[in-house]
C-alpha positions, 0 to 999 in steps of 0.5 A, spaced: 269 535 557 263 535 552 259 538 558 264 544 557 263 545 550 256 544 550 255 552 552 253 551 559 254 556 565 260 554 569 255 553 575 251 548 571 257 545 569 259 544 576 252 542 578 253 536 573 260 534 575 258 534 582 251 530 581 253 523 584 253 517 578 253 510 579 260 510 577 262 513 583 259 507 587 265 503 591 266 497 588 267 491 593 272 485 591 270 478 594 275 476 600 278 469 598 281 465 604 284 459 604 284 454 609 288 448 608 291 442 613 298 441 610 299 435 615 306 437 615 309 444 613 316 441 611 313 436 605 307 440 603 310 448 604 310 449 596 304 446 595 301 450 600 304 456 597 302 454 590 294 454 593 294 460 596 297 464 590 292 460 585 286 461 589 288 469 589 287 468 597 289 474 601 289 470 607 291 463 609 290 459 615 294 452 615 293 447 620 297 441 623 304 445 620 308 441 625 315 444 627 318 446 620 314 452 619 319 457 620 323 453 614 319 456 609 315 463 608 310 465 604 312 471 599 308 477 600 305 474 607 306 476 614 305 469 618 303 468 625 304 462 628 302 458 634 305 452 637 301 445 637 301 440 643 305 435 639 310 435 633 305 435 628 300 440 631 300 448 630 297 453 626 299 459 621 295 464 619 298 468 613 296 475 611 297 478 605 302 484 606 297 489 603 293 488 609 295 490 616 294 484 621 295 485 628 295 478 633 291 478 639 294 475 645 291 468 647 293 462 651 289 457 647 293 452 645 293 451 637 289 457 636 291 464 632 287 470 633 289 476 628 285 482 626 285 484 619 285 491 617 285 494 610 278 491 607 272 495 607 271 493 614 276 490 620 275 483 621 278 478 626 280 471 623 281 465 628 285 459 626 284 453 630 287 446 630 284 441 635 286 434 634 282 429 637 286 428 643 286 435 645 280 437 650 276 442 646 271 448 649 269 453 644 267 457 650 274 459 651 273 463 644 267 466 646 270 473 649 274 473 642 268 472 637 265 479 635 260 480 629 265 480 624 269 474 626 271 468 621 272 462 625 276 456 621 280 450 622 280 443 623 
């Protein structure tokens, strides 16, 4: 408003207003991701929910969730589950509902792959739980890994 009252011409004022300033730069917030081995969702679900909210995480990867993962949901999050190879295994990737998440189909045991949009750039999350007794081959993941992939788990 001070520019208008200073007596400049309309063209001069428009030129001032259209000139980029440091204030017009896009602010970027860090992305917080929680990775937690719950060792059984049934007994540690509340602890996991508290951790995700206290850490202000937009994405949570939970491993060794067991078969009770369906009995408790994380408010304001969409969850993607992959059954484990035993009763204590399995992985959940939970993505805040303010982001768009799409599951990528895979037949790799104990592995969840999710594309996440709504950030500065799309990212891919690969959540894994590979117990010692499960044969592992990281080559199985090669075709799913791109430049903006976050691979996490236990």
